[in-house]
All heavy atoms as an XYZ file, in Angstrom:
929
protein
N       0.836     -1.175      0.000
C       0.000      0.000      0.000
C       0.878      1.235      0.000
O       1.920      1.273      0.627
C      -0.938     -0.035      1.200
C      -1.865      1.129      1.267
S      -3.129      0.815      2.498
C      -4.390      1.857      1.889
N       0.457      2.245     -0.680
C       1.238      3.474     -0.781
C       1.122      4.297      0.490
O       0.101      4.220      1.180
C       0.721      4.299     -1.956
C       0.842      3.622     -3.310
C       0.153      4.444     -4.362
C       2.283      3.422     -3.672
N       2.148      5.098      0.814
C       2.057      5.934      2.012
C       0.945      6.957      1.854
O       0.668      7.445      0.779
C       3.426      6.616      2.088
C       4.029      6.466      0.747
C       3.396      5.275      0.091
N       0.327      7.283      2.969
C      -0.780      8.241      2.976
C      -0.344      9.476      3.745
O       0.173      9.371      4.842
C      -2.010      7.618      3.634
C      -3.163      8.562      3.748
N      -3.868      8.967      2.652
C      -3.713      9.176      4.803
C      -4.815      9.791      3.034
N      -4.741      9.928      4.338
N      -0.557     10.585      3.152
C      -0.220     11.834      3.819
C      -1.500     12.490      4.303
O      -2.447     12.626      3.546
C       0.482     12.784      2.871
C       1.815     12.295      2.422
C       2.455     13.346      1.580
N       3.282     12.671      0.603
C       3.714     13.201     -0.500
N       3.391     14.426     -0.811
N       4.461     12.532     -1.324
N      -1.512     12.872      5.530
C      -2.690     13.551      6.082
C      -2.399     15.039      6.119
O      -1.306     15.475      6.453
C      -2.999     13.036      7.474
N      -3.366     15.798      5.776
C      -3.231     17.246      5.783
C      -4.003     17.778      6.969
O      -5.199     17.572      7.081
C      -3.778     17.843      4.476
C      -3.726     19.366      4.360
C      -2.277     19.825      4.354
C      -4.406     19.816      3.088
N      -3.303     18.446      7.851
C      -3.970     19.006      9.024
C      -4.845     20.170      8.598
O      -4.545     20.905      7.675
C      -2.925     19.473     10.030
N      -5.964     20.320      9.275
C      -6.886     21.423      8.979
C      -6.235     22.754      9.297
O      -5.451     22.891     10.224
N      -6.535     23.723      8.531
C      -5.979     25.045      8.709
C      -7.129     25.995      8.958
O      -8.119     25.973      8.245
C      -5.197     25.491      7.448
C      -4.660     26.894      7.617
C      -4.079     24.523      7.164
N      -6.995     26.782      9.976
C      -8.039     27.750     10.279
C      -7.602     29.089      9.725
O      -6.506     29.558      9.976
C      -8.290     27.842     11.798
C      -9.317     28.903     12.104
C      -8.719     26.496     12.333
N      -8.484     29.666      8.977
C      -8.198     30.933      8.328
C      -9.117     31.990      8.902
O     -10.332     31.855      8.875
C      -8.434     30.792      6.817
C      -8.295     32.046      5.973
C      -6.861     32.542      6.023
C      -8.710     31.756      4.553
N      -8.548     33.014      9.444
C      -9.345     34.117      9.976
C      -9.087     35.337      9.113
O      -7.959     35.716      8.875
C      -8.958     34.433     11.421
O      -9.265     33.343     12.242
N     -10.149     35.899      8.653
C     -10.037     37.062      7.791
C     -10.878     38.179      8.393
O     -12.061     38.002      8.662
C     -10.543     36.742      6.370
C     -10.443     37.963      5.482
C      -9.760     35.589      5.790
N     -10.285     39.296      8.595
C     -11.029     40.454      9.075
C     -11.102     41.438      7.930
O     -10.094     41.899      7.423
C     -10.333     41.071     10.279
N     -12.292     41.720      7.493
C     -12.498     42.636      6.391
C     -13.059     43.944      6.925
O     -14.013     43.943      7.683
C     -13.467     42.032      5.374
C     -13.041     40.697      4.765
C     -14.175     40.142      3.924
C     -11.802     40.876      3.935
N     -12.468     45.023      6.522
C     -12.989     46.323      6.918
C     -13.169     47.163      5.678
O     -12.514     46.965      4.677
C     -12.029     47.049      7.892
O     -10.775     47.218      7.226
C     -11.847     46.256      9.166
N     -14.089     48.062      5.763
C     -14.314     48.970      4.650
C     -14.071     50.386      5.127
O     -14.279     50.706      6.287
C     -15.761     48.852      4.125
O     -16.662     49.147      5.182
C     -16.035     47.462      3.596
N     -13.670     51.203      4.219
C     -13.395     52.584      4.558
C     -14.543     53.485      4.130
O     -14.389     54.257      3.210
N     -15.679     53.332      4.755
C     -16.837     54.169      4.428
C     -16.835     55.395      5.319
O     -16.953     55.287      6.535
C     -18.143     53.401      4.622
S     -18.297     51.979      3.529
N     -16.713     56.514      4.725
C     -16.785     57.766      5.499
C     -15.663     57.838      6.501
O     -14.513     57.938      6.175
N     -16.027     57.751      7.783
C     -15.048     57.904      8.856
C     -14.354     56.602      9.241
O     -13.572     56.567     10.181
C     -15.721     58.516     10.084
C     -16.802     57.613     10.665
O     -17.038     56.518     10.105
O     -17.399     58.004     11.693
N     -14.674     55.490      8.542
C     -14.025     54.215      8.810
C     -14.614     53.484      9.996
O     -14.046     52.526     10.465
N     -15.761     53.927     10.507
C     -16.330     53.294     11.687
C     -17.103     52.021     11.354
O     -17.400     51.257     12.244
C     -17.240     54.282     12.421
O     -18.315     54.659     11.568
N     -17.471     51.805     10.107
C     -18.203     50.592      9.753
C     -17.216     49.493      9.356
O     -16.255     49.745      8.658
C     -19.157     50.856      8.592
C     -20.284     51.791      8.958
C     -21.245     51.971      7.789
O     -20.986     51.532      6.693
N     -22.356     52.632      8.054
N     -17.486     48.300      9.812
C     -16.641     47.174      9.441
C     -17.507     45.942      9.235
O     -18.597     45.831      9.777
C     -15.572     46.904     10.499
O     -16.183     46.494     11.698
N     -16.986     45.023      8.459
C     -17.665     43.750      8.234
C     -17.243     42.787      9.332
O     -16.154     42.884      9.880
C     -17.308     43.195      6.859
C     -17.854     44.055      5.757
C     -17.593     43.445      4.426
N     -18.070     44.351      3.380
C     -17.829     44.203      2.111
N     -17.113     43.176      1.709
N     -18.295     45.053      1.235
N     -18.085     41.807      9.612
C     -17.739     40.854     10.667
C     -16.545     39.989     10.271
O     -16.255     39.808      9.106
C     -19.002     40.013     10.820
C     -19.753     40.193      9.550
C     -19.382     41.542      9.024
N     -15.859     39.466     11.259
C     -14.749     38.552     11.045
C     -15.305     37.192     10.616
O     -16.289     36.722     11.164
C     -13.942     38.383     12.342
O     -13.444     39.658     12.726
C     -12.787     37.426     12.145
N     -14.655     36.590      9.619
C     -15.091     35.293      9.105
C     -14.055     34.240      9.501
O     -12.877     34.392      9.222
C     -15.232     35.338      7.564
C     -15.611     33.981      7.025
C     -16.237     36.394      7.156
N     -14.515     33.183     10.159
C     -13.641     32.051     10.482
C     -14.037     30.898      9.571
O     -15.197     30.516      9.530
C     -13.809     31.620     11.937
C     -13.214     32.625     12.903
O     -12.238     33.281     12.526
O     -13.741     32.747     14.025
N     -13.064     30.371      8.837
C     -13.360     29.271      7.920
C     -12.324     28.169      8.104
O     -11.133     28.426      8.192
C     -13.328     29.771      6.477
N     -12.789     26.950      8.166
C     -11.910     25.792      8.234
C     -12.073     25.020      6.936
O     -13.129     24.436      6.695
C     -12.282     24.891      9.427
O     -12.214     25.656     10.620
C     -11.317     23.723      9.522
N     -11.060     25.036      6.062
C     -11.190     24.333      4.782
C     -11.233     22.824      4.989
O     -10.687     22.297      5.952
C      -9.951     24.750      4.002
C      -8.983     25.213      5.029
C      -9.772     25.688      6.205
N     -11.898     22.153      4.060
C     -11.941     20.697      4.083
C     -10.560     20.151      3.756
O      -9.835     20.738      2.956
C     -12.955     20.186      3.065
C     -14.407     20.570      3.322
C     -15.275     20.122      2.145
C     -14.904     19.958      4.614
N     -10.175     19.032      4.367
C      -8.865     18.445      4.042
C      -8.844     17.973      2.590
O      -9.852     17.537      2.055
C      -8.742     17.264      5.002
C     -10.113     17.001      5.496
C     -10.903     18.265      5.350
N      -7.678     18.090      1.980
C      -7.508     17.661      0.593
C      -7.163     16.174      0.587
O      -6.257     15.735      1.292
C      -6.390     18.475     -0.094
C      -6.781     19.942     -0.145
C      -6.108     17.941     -1.483
C      -5.671     20.854     -0.614
N      -7.897     15.405     -0.211
C      -7.656     13.969     -0.315
C      -6.520     13.727     -1.305
O      -6.687     13.873     -2.502
C      -8.930     13.258     -0.779
C      -8.755     11.754     -0.875
O      -7.668     11.250     -0.508
O      -9.695     11.092     -1.321
N      -5.353     13.375     -0.793
C      -4.190     13.128     -1.644
C      -3.862     11.647     -1.725
O      -2.826     11.268     -2.240
C      -2.955     13.888     -1.121
O      -2.695     13.443      0.219
C      -3.160     15.377     -1.162
N      -4.746     10.822     -1.208
C      -4.511      9.383     -1.188
C      -4.532      8.765     -2.571
O      -4.871      9.398     -3.561
N      -4.153      7.500     -2.626
C      -4.106      6.808     -3.911
C      -5.496      6.600     -4.504
O      -6.490      6.531     -3.791
C      -3.455      5.468     -3.580
C      -3.684      5.276     -2.126
C      -3.763      6.638     -1.524
N      -5.543      6.510     -5.817
C      -6.777      6.261     -6.562
C      -6.686      4.868     -7.183
O      -5.601      4.394     -7.506
C      -6.953      7.287     -7.692
C      -6.959      8.727     -7.250
C      -8.248      9.013     -6.493
N      -8.389     10.420     -6.242
C      -8.330     10.961     -5.024
N      -8.127     10.209     -3.984
N      -8.493     12.248     -4.863
N      -7.836      4.246     -7.408
C      -7.874      2.959     -8.084
C      -7.872      3.213     -9.582
O      -8.820      3.765    -10.140
C      -9.112      2.160     -7.687
C      -9.237      0.796     -8.379
C      -8.063     -0.110     -8.008
C     -10.558      0.146     -8.032
N      -6.792      2.831    -10.244
C      -6.636      2.995    -11.691
C      -6.768      1.621    -12.334
O      -6.022      0.699    -11.997
C      -5.272      3.629    -12.042
C      -5.080      3.707    -13.544
C      -5.153      5.010    -11.402
N      -7.741      1.492    -13.243
C      -7.982      0.227    -13.927
C      -7.637      0.403    -15.404
O      -8.128      1.323    -16.055
C      -9.452     -0.223    -13.786
C      -9.677     -1.546    -14.511
C      -9.838     -0.338    -12.315
N      -6.762     -0.464    -15.898
C      -6.427     -0.497    -17.313
C      -7.239     -1.621    -17.943
O      -7.045     -2.797    -17.613
C      -4.941     -0.750    -17.521
C      -4.032      0.347    -16.996
C      -3.074      0.078    -16.038
C      -4.138      1.642    -17.483
C      -2.222      1.065    -15.569
C      -3.295      2.645    -17.021
C      -2.345      2.353    -16.070
O      -1.514      3.345    -15.614
N      -8.135     -1.274    -18.864
C      -8.967     -2.263    -19.547
C      -8.483     -2.383    -20.988
O      -8.394     -1.388    -21.699
C     -10.434     -1.842    -19.523
C     -11.026     -1.805    -18.129
C     -12.498     -1.455    -18.160
C     -13.091     -1.478    -16.776
N     -14.549     -1.266    -16.799
N      -8.176     -3.602    -21.392
C      -7.667     -3.862    -22.732
C      -8.640     -4.778    -23.462
O      -9.141     -5.737    -22.885
C      -6.295     -4.528    -22.654
C      -5.256     -3.794    -21.805
C      -4.004     -4.635    -21.679
C      -4.959     -2.440    -22.396
N      -8.879     -4.479    -24.718
C      -9.769     -5.304    -25.520
C      -9.153     -5.579    -26.868
O      -8.127     -5.016    -27.234
N      -9.804     -6.446    -27.590
C      -9.334     -6.747    -28.926
C      -9.485     -8.212    -29.250
O     -10.126     -8.971    -28.525
N      -8.875     -8.581    -30.348
C      -8.939     -9.959    -30.821
C      -7.584    -10.614    -30.641
O      -6.548    -10.015    -30.931
C      -9.340     -9.987    -32.309
O      -8.454     -9.132    -33.044
C     -10.751     -9.485    -32.512
N      -7.571    -11.814    -30.134
C      -6.320    -12.557    -30.019
C      -5.444    -12.109    -28.877
O      -5.860    -12.050    -27.731
N      -4.198    -11.729    -29.225
C      -3.183    -11.388    -28.233
C      -2.585    -10.022    -28.547
O      -2.646     -9.545    -29.679
C      -2.077    -12.451    -28.226
C      -2.551    -13.780    -27.739
C      -3.180    -14.675    -28.601
C      -2.387    -14.132    -26.409
C      -3.624    -15.892    -28.148
C      -2.839    -15.362    -25.949
C      -3.459    -16.243    -26.816
N      -1.973     -9.401    -27.518
C      -1.335     -8.104    -27.714
C      -0.125     -7.944    -26.820
O       0.024     -8.634    -25.811
N       0.744     -7.027    -27.215
C       1.878     -6.636    -26.383
C       1.471     -5.368    -25.649
O       0.934     -4.429    -26.255
C       3.119     -6.374    -27.236
C       3.666     -7.656    -27.857
O       3.342     -8.753    -27.365
O       4.420     -7.556    -28.842
N       1.729     -5.332    -24.329
C       1.208     -4.264    -23.480
C       2.344     -3.541    -22.770
O       3.271     -4.174    -22.254
C       0.234     -4.843    -22.429
C      -0.257     -3.765    -21.487
C      -0.932     -5.546    -23.113
N       2.256     -2.214    -22.741
C       3.135     -1.374    -21.932
C       2.234     -0.519    -21.061
O       1.252      0.064    -21.544
C       4.015     -0.459    -22.812
O       4.793     -1.269    -23.689
C       4.932      0.406    -21.962
N       2.544     -0.428    -19.753
C       1.710      0.374    -18.860
C       2.534      1.008    -17.763
O       3.644      0.585    -17.471
C       0.571     -0.468    -18.275
C       0.915     -1.693    -17.439
C       1.222     -1.336    -15.987
C      -0.241     -2.668    -17.480
N       1.956      2.047    -17.173
C       2.577      2.751    -16.052
C       1.896      2.261    -14.783
O       0.705      2.479    -14.590
C       2.410      4.267    -16.203
C       3.072      5.076    -15.107
C       4.588      4.985    -15.163
O       5.179      4.875    -16.228
N       5.226      5.031    -14.005
N       2.653      1.603    -13.912
C       2.112      1.143    -12.633
C       2.491      2.149    -11.543
O       3.067      3.198    -11.839
C       2.670     -0.239    -12.292
O       4.035     -0.146    -11.942
N       2.224      1.811    -10.311
C       2.575      2.691     -9.188
C       4.084      2.782     -9.000
O       4.583      3.743     -8.427
C       1.919      2.192     -7.912
N       4.823      1.793     -9.512
C       6.271      1.763     -9.295
C       7.099      2.010    -10.545
O       8.315      2.071    -10.464
C       6.683      0.402     -8.693
O       6.262     -0.643     -9.577
C       6.058      0.202     -7.321
N       6.458      2.143    -11.712
C       7.217      2.399    -12.933
C       6.570      1.763    -14.144
O       5.438      1.288    -14.099
N       7.323      1.727    -15.230
C       6.824      1.174    -16.484
C       6.970     -0.345    -16.478
O       7.993     -0.873    -16.067
C       7.612      1.763    -17.671
O       7.498      3.180    -17.636
C       7.090      1.254    -18.992
N       5.911     -1.016    -16.959
C       5.918     -2.470    -17.058
C       5.559     -2.864    -18.483
O       4.747     -2.200    -19.123
C       4.919     -3.086    -16.078
C       5.248     -2.776    -14.626
C       4.252     -3.369    -13.641
O       3.427     -4.216    -14.050
O       4.304     -2.986    -12.466
N       6.173     -3.947    -18.973
C       5.898     -4.442    -20.325
C       5.580     -5.929    -20.278
O       6.214     -6.678    -19.523
C       7.089     -4.198    -21.246
C       7.355     -2.729    -21.487
C       8.500     -2.503    -22.449
O       9.548     -3.113    -22.328
N       8.282     -1.624    -23.411
N       4.598     -6.323    -21.087
C       4.160     -7.717    -21.158
C       3.971     -8.088    -22.621
O       3.502     -7.285    -23.412
C       2.840     -7.907    -20.411
C       2.918     -7.466    -18.964
C       2.542     -6.174    -18.580
C       3.387     -8.337    -17.986
C       2.624     -5.772    -17.265
C       3.481     -7.936    -16.661
C       3.092     -6.654    -16.301
O       3.188     -6.249    -14.991
N       4.323     -9.320    -22.973
C       4.136     -9.793    -24.342
C       3.101    -10.909    -24.370
O       2.915    -11.622    -23.380
C       5.462    -10.308    -24.937
O       5.977    -11.344    -24.108
C       6.484     -9.186    -25.045
N       2.441    -11.029    -25.511
C       1.458    -12.080    -25.754
C       0.379    -12.155    -24.675
O       0.069    -13.226    -24.149
C       2.133    -13.444    -25.919
C       3.015    -13.481    -27.155
O       2.614    -12.891    -28.186
O       4.100    -14.086    -27.095
N      -0.200    -11.000    -24.344
C      -1.290    -10.926    -23.362
C      -2.588    -11.284    -24.065
O      -2.918    -10.723    -25.118
C      -1.387     -9.500    -22.766
C      -2.590     -9.383    -21.848
C      -0.097     -9.150    -22.043
N      -3.322    -12.235    -23.507
C      -4.604    -12.615    -24.094
C      -5.618    -11.499    -23.878
O      -5.742    -10.950    -22.780
C      -5.115    -13.913    -23.470
C      -6.352    -14.435    -24.163
C      -6.763    -15.823    -23.683
O      -6.142    -16.352    -22.737
O      -7.700    -16.370    -24.268
N      -6.325    -11.149    -24.955
C      -7.324    -10.076    -24.909
C      -8.716    -10.676    -24.970
O      -8.913    -11.680    -25.648
C      -7.097     -9.108    -26.074
C      -5.715     -8.455    -26.113
C      -5.547     -7.651    -27.389
C      -5.475     -7.596    -24.892
N      -9.698    -10.097    -24.285
C      -9.611     -8.907    -23.427
C      -8.909     -9.223    -22.107
O      -8.814    -10.374    -21.693
C     -11.068     -8.523    -23.203
C     -11.832     -9.788    -23.346
C     -11.066    -10.621    -24.340
N      -8.454     -8.155    -21.436
C      -7.723     -8.281    -20.198
C      -7.920     -7.009    -19.382
O      -8.224     -5.956    -19.934
C      -6.243     -8.509    -20.485
C      -5.532     -9.198    -19.363
O      -5.621     -8.777    -18.225
N      -4.813    -10.259    -19.691
N      -7.712     -7.114    -18.078
C      -7.888     -5.961    -17.187
C      -6.929     -6.102    -16.020
O      -6.728     -7.196    -15.497
C      -9.328     -5.948    -16.681
C      -9.690     -4.789    -15.809
C     -11.165     -4.812    -15.432
O     -12.016     -4.729    -16.336
O     -11.452     -4.930    -14.234
N      -6.333     -4.982    -15.610
C      -5.474     -4.971    -14.435
C      -5.668     -3.654    -13.707
O      -6.045     -2.652    -14.321
C      -3.991     -5.189    -14.826
O      -3.219     -5.355    -13.641
C      -3.441     -4.047    -15.634
N      -5.404     -3.630    -12.411
C      -5.608     -2.402    -11.646
C      -4.451     -2.160    -10.686
O      -3.760     -3.093    -10.273
C      -6.934     -2.464    -10.885
O      -6.921     -3.517     -9.957
N      -4.274     -0.886    -10.355
C      -3.218     -0.441     -9.458
C      -3.769      0.688     -8.591
O      -4.673      1.410     -8.995
C      -2.011      0.117    -10.233
C      -1.317     -0.903    -11.093
C      -1.711     -1.114    -12.416
C      -0.269     -1.659    -10.589
C      -1.078     -2.054    -13.210
C       0.369     -2.598    -11.383
C      -0.042     -2.788    -12.684
O       0.585     -3.716    -13.456
N      -3.176      0.872     -7.420
C      -3.423      2.057     -6.603
C      -2.320      3.048     -6.968
O      -1.133      2.759     -6.794
C      -3.359      1.736     -5.103
C      -4.493      0.878     -4.618
C      -5.741      1.705     -4.476
C      -6.815      0.928     -3.729
N      -7.933      1.747     -3.382
N      -2.723      4.199     -7.525
C      -1.752      5.200     -7.986
C      -2.116      6.544     -7.377
O      -3.294      6.919     -7.313
C      -1.737      5.273     -9.530
C      -1.320      3.908    -10.119
C      -0.795      6.366    -10.003
C      -1.317      3.854    -11.634
N      -1.107      7.295     -6.945
C      -1.332      8.579     -6.295
C      -1.947      9.611     -7.235
O      -1.626      9.648     -8.433
C      -0.026      9.137     -5.724
C       0.534      8.412     -4.515
C       1.876      9.009     -4.116
C      -0.434      8.471     -3.346
N      -2.795     10.435     -6.681
C      -3.410     11.548     -7.407
C      -2.315     12.428     -8.009
O      -1.301     12.684     -7.381
C      -4.247     12.344     -6.411
C      -4.939     13.507     -6.983
C      -5.677     14.250     -5.885
N      -6.634     15.126     -6.515
C      -7.784     15.467     -5.996
N      -8.137     15.028     -4.822
N      -8.582     16.267     -6.646
N      -2.529     12.860     -9.265
C      -1.559     13.709     -9.954
C      -0.516     12.924    -10.731
O       0.242     13.490    -11.507
N      -0.475     11.603    -10.530
C       0.481     10.767    -11.252
C       0.029     10.563    -12.697
O      -1.126     10.776    -13.041
C       0.623      9.408    -10.573
O       1.140      9.553     -9.279
N       0.957     10.110    -13.519
C       0.694      9.856    -14.927
C       0.203      8.421    -15.094
O       0.819      7.484    -14.591
C       1.979     10.079    -15.728
C       1.834      9.888    -17.208
C       1.041     10.737    -17.957
C       2.509      8.861    -17.851
C       0.919     10.570    -19.339
C       2.400      8.688    -19.220
C       1.601      9.545    -19.959
N      -0.923      8.244    -15.794
C      -1.445      6.917    -16.111
C      -1.265      6.696    -17.613
O      -1.553      7.577    -18.417
C      -2.921      6.829    -15.731
N      -0.792      5.497    -17.982
C      -0.499      5.216    -19.385
C      -0.649      3.725    -19.647
O      -0.210      2.896    -18.850
C       0.940      5.635    -19.713
C       1.396      5.238    -21.098
C       1.155      6.073    -22.182
C       2.042      4.030    -21.320
C       1.562      5.702    -23.470
C       2.456      3.656    -22.588
C       2.207      4.491    -23.650
O       2.596      4.121    -24.918
N      -1.249      3.393    -20.783
C      -1.281      2.014    -21.246
C      -1.339      2.008    -22.764
O      -1.985      2.867    -23.373
C      -2.471      1.220    -20.650
C      -3.802      1.757    -21.114
C      -2.352     -0.268    -20.955
N      -0.612      1.077    -23.375
C      -0.712      0.874    -24.819
C      -0.769     -0.625    -25.072
O      -0.183     -1.414    -24.327
C       0.458      1.506    -25.574
O       1.656      0.798    -25.334
N      -1.514     -0.984    -26.104
C      -1.625     -2.385    -26.479
C      -1.444     -2.486    -27.990
O      -2.049     -1.724    -28.745
C      -2.965     -3.010    -26.022
C      -4.154     -2.258    -26.545
C      -3.048     -4.484    -26.384
N      -0.551     -3.371    -28.416
C      -0.282     -3.549    -29.840
C      -0.813     -4.903    -30.291
O      -0.537     -5.938    -29.671
C       1.210     -3.477    -30.142
C       1.489     -3.650    -31.628
C       2.939     -3.430    -32.000
O       3.806     -3.323    -31.143
N       3.206     -3.346    -33.287
N      -1.566     -4.876    -31.372
C      -2.056     -6.100    -32.000
C      -0.843     -6.865    -32.520
O      -0.011     -6.320    -33.235
C      -3.012     -5.744    -33.139
C      -3.591     -6.946    -33.835
O      -3.464     -8.066    -33.368
N      -4.240     -6.714    -34.963
N      -0.738     -8.138    -32.180
C       0.418     -8.936    -32.617
C       0.097     -9.814    -33.818
O       0.913    -10.652    -34.198
C       0.928     -9.820    -31.459
O      -0.127    -10.671    -31.018
C       1.442     -8.973    -30.314
N      -1.072     -9.597    -34.438
C      -1.495    -10.421    -35.574
C      -1.611     -9.590    -36.850
O      -1.644     -8.359    -36.815
C      -2.835    -11.077    -35.266
N      -1.716    -10.279    -37.971
C      -1.826     -9.629    -39.280
C      -3.224     -9.070    -39.533
O      -3.452     -8.417    -40.546
C      -1.450    -10.619    -40.382
N      -4.150     -9.304    -38.621
C      -5.489     -8.721    -38.715
C      -6.065     -8.627    -37.316
O      -5.540     -9.214    -36.374
C      -6.407     -9.574    -39.595
C      -6.565    -10.999    -39.127
C      -7.417    -11.824    -40.076
O      -7.282    -11.666    -41.297
O      -8.204    -12.635    -39.574
N      -7.135     -7.847    -37.158
C      -7.791     -7.725    -35.859
C      -7.845     -6.290    -35.375
O      -7.679     -5.343    -36.147
N      -8.080     -6.142    -34.074
C      -8.204     -4.808    -33.485
C      -7.761     -4.843    -32.034
O      -7.672     -5.910    -31.422
C      -9.664     -4.343    -33.561
O     -10.480     -5.185    -32.771
N      -7.477     -3.655    -31.484
C      -7.135     -3.512    -30.068
C      -7.827     -2.265    -29.525
O      -8.070     -1.302    -30.265
C      -5.615     -3.418    -29.826
C      -4.946     -4.754    -30.049
C      -4.967     -2.346    -30.693
N      -8.160     -2.306    -28.227
C      -8.746     -1.149    -27.553
C      -8.096     -0.994    -26.188
O      -7.606     -1.967    -25.606
C     -10.270     -1.302    -27.347
O     -10.516     -2.412    -26.480
C     -10.994     -1.499    -28.664
N      -8.101      0.232    -25.680
C      -7.626      0.474    -24.322
C      -8.548      1.491    -23.663
O      -9.227      2.283    -24.335
C      -6.184      0.974    -24.301
S      -5.900      2.553    -25.122
N      -8.560      1.431    -22.335
C      -9.376      2.357    -21.552
C      -8.717      2.491    -20.182
O      -8.257      1.501    -19.614
C     -10.790      1.801    -21.418
C     -11.778      2.724    -20.773
C     -13.184      2.148    -20.820
O     -13.502      1.296    -19.963
O     -13.950      2.548    -21.710
N      -8.663      3.731    -19.671
C      -8.183      3.971    -18.311
C      -9.367      4.484    -17.506
O      -9.996      5.472    -17.875
C      -7.032      4.996    -18.262
C      -5.837      4.516    -19.086
C      -6.616      5.259    -16.817
C      -4.709      5.533    -19.201
N      -9.647      3.790    -16.394
C     -10.757      4.154    -15.520
C     -10.178      4.458    -14.143
O      -9.465      3.632    -13.568
C     -11.793      3.008    -15.426
C     -12.951      3.410    -14.538
C     -12.277      2.610    -16.815
N     -10.468      5.662    -13.613
C      -9.981      6.052    -12.298
C     -11.186      6.227    -11.373
O     -12.045      7.069    -11.625
C      -9.162      7.358    -12.356
C      -8.690      7.757    -10.962
C      -7.981      7.205    -13.302
N     -11.229      5.419    -10.335
C     -12.339      5.451     -9.368
C     -13.692      5.459    -10.065
O     -14.601      6.202     -9.705
C     -12.211      6.642     -8.427
C     -11.053      6.502     -7.446
O     -10.602      5.367     -7.213
O     -10.605      7.525     -6.900
N     -13.822      4.650    -11.117
C     -15.093      4.498    -11.820
C     -15.344      5.473    -12.953
O     -16.339      5.362    -13.657
N     -14.445      6.432    -13.183
C     -14.606      7.425    -14.240
C     -13.575      7.197    -15.344
O     -12.377      7.124    -15.064
C     -14.436      8.855    -13.682
O     -15.403      9.059    -12.650
C     -14.615      9.901    -14.766
N     -14.047      7.100    -16.590
C     -13.144      6.914    -17.730
C     -12.398      8.221    -17.984
O     -13.013      9.269    -18.162
C     -13.925      6.495    -18.996
C     -12.991      6.403    -20.201
C     -14.657      5.179    -18.775
N     -11.047      8.155    -18.003
C     -10.260      9.357    -18.304
C      -9.620      9.290    -19.684
O      -9.163     10.309    -20.196
C      -9.191      9.659    -17.221
C      -8.121      8.573    -17.171
C      -9.831      9.874    -15.860
C      -6.869      8.983    -16.413
N      -9.582      8.094    -20.289
C      -9.020      7.965    -21.629
C      -9.529      6.678    -22.262
O      -9.679      5.659    -21.577
C      -7.488      7.953    -21.578
O      -6.926      7.894    -22.872
N      -9.782      6.748    -23.582
C     -10.264      5.576    -24.327
C      -9.768      5.702    -25.759
O      -9.773      6.789    -26.330
C     -11.786      5.562    -24.285
C     -12.421      4.416    -25.051
C     -13.943      4.491    -25.009
N     -14.413      4.222    -23.649
C     -15.458      4.809    -23.091
N     -16.150      5.708    -23.746
N     -15.822      4.499    -21.871
N      -9.340      4.563    -26.341
C      -8.854      4.594    -27.712
C      -8.974      3.191    -28.317
O      -9.044      2.204    -27.597
C      -7.393      5.055    -27.756
C      -7.003      5.644    -29.081
O      -7.748      5.568    -30.055
N      -5.826      6.237    -29.128
N      -8.984      3.137    -29.650
C      -9.032      1.852    -30.346
C      -8.326      1.981    -31.693
O      -8.128      3.084    -32.201
C     -10.477      1.402    -30.557
O     -11.154      2.291    -31.405
N      -7.955      0.827    -32.245
C      -7.287      0.810    -33.532
C      -7.556     -0.530    -34.206
O      -7.583     -1.570    -33.538
C      -5.780      1.019    -33.328
O      -5.155      1.371    -34.526
N      -7.784     -0.504    -35.520
C      -8.082     -1.710    -36.285
C      -7.001     -1.959    -37.329
O      -6.576     -1.034    -38.002
C      -9.430     -1.568    -37.023
C     -10.596     -1.461    -36.072
O     -10.634     -2.225    -35.095
O     -11.466     -0.600    -36.307
N      -6.578     -3.221    -37.456
C      -5.641     -3.578    -38.508
C      -4.459     -4.381    -38.006
O      -4.333     -4.699    -36.827
N      -3.585     -4.687    -38.943
C      -2.408     -5.495    -38.651
C      -1.401     -4.717    -37.821
O      -1.019     -3.605    -38.179
C      -1.763     -5.949    -39.955
N      -1.009     -5.248    -36.685
C       0.073     -4.728    -35.849
C      -0.144     -3.294    -35.367
O       0.817     -2.586    -35.061
C       1.419     -4.871    -36.580
C       1.611     -6.261    -37.122
C       1.490     -6.507    -38.491
C       1.871     -7.333    -36.285
C       1.634     -7.798    -38.998
C       2.013     -8.624    -36.781
C       1.891     -8.845    -38.140
O       2.023    -10.119    -38.637
N      -1.386     -2.860    -35.290
C      -1.689     -1.493    -34.853
C      -1.557     -1.359    -33.335
O      -1.519     -2.358    -32.613
C      -3.109     -1.075    -35.284
C      -3.216     -0.987    -36.796
C      -4.160     -2.016    -34.713
N      -1.504     -0.105    -32.865
C      -1.357      0.188    -31.436
C      -2.481      1.127    -31.001
O      -2.773      2.103    -31.697
C      -0.005      0.847    -31.127
C       1.146     -0.082    -31.511
C       0.093      1.235    -29.650
C       2.522      0.564    -31.413
N      -3.079      0.848    -29.854
C      -4.014      1.773    -29.207
C      -3.332      2.259    -27.933
O      -2.802      1.464    -27.145
C      -5.330      1.073    -28.877
N      -3.330      3.585    -27.736
C      -2.660      4.190    -26.577
C      -3.647      5.044    -25.800
O      -4.400      5.820    -26.393
C      -1.491      5.086    -27.048
O      -0.563      4.267    -27.772
C      -0.789      5.722    -25.874
N      -3.620      4.908    -24.481
C      -4.429      5.731    -23.576
C      -3.511      6.337    -22.534
O      -2.590      5.677    -22.047
C      -5.494      4.872    -22.891
S      -6.746      4.214    -23.997
N      -3.781      7.590    -22.157
C      -2.969      8.256    -21.155
C      -3.741      9.386    -20.509
O      -4.722      9.865    -21.062
C      -1.680      8.796    -21.761
C      -1.906      9.859    -22.814
C      -0.600     10.249    -23.498
O       0.398      9.546    -23.411
N      -0.615     11.358    -24.181
N      -3.279      9.790    -19.329
C      -3.904     10.910    -18.635
C      -3.332     11.071    -17.249
O      -2.566     10.248    -16.771
N      -3.720     12.149    -16.596
C      -3.308     12.435    -15.234
C      -4.355     11.874    -14.278
O      -5.552     12.035    -14.506
C      -3.166     13.941    -15.052
O      -2.780     14.227    -13.726
N      -3.917     11.236    -13.210
C      -4.837     10.674    -12.228
C      -5.440     11.821    -11.423
O      -4.712     12.531    -10.733
C      -4.107      9.676    -11.304
C      -5.051      9.134    -10.242
C      -3.486      8.542    -12.110
N      -6.771     12.027    -11.558
C      -7.398     13.165    -10.863
C      -7.503     12.951     -9.363
O      -7.473     11.875     -8.868
C      -8.785     13.244    -11.497
C      -9.030     11.915    -12.102
C      -7.702     11.273    -12.341
């Protein structure tokens, strides 16, 4: 599991004053506590489709990984930190057919692509929101 960073709440006090006439009027002081920012890892799912087999390159939580002769369709998932780069490509290894890729982060599609033909490549990429 990836390390989790907690962000302590910050209290912001703002005193707003206006200079109306003699300066005796002022606005009330506002105290606001912002919500903590969720910087934890996201579930990134790489979905691969197509006919037959493909060669796959993807970005995992620890770096680039490559696989050959992956049976399609196929799916794999990783926990990846917010703001990280997500990437997957799949190449058709046959003289005919098609390949597709899709990146889904916490249930939301951030990239989708497909390609038809001999030895074609479908590439998907994006920033993990």
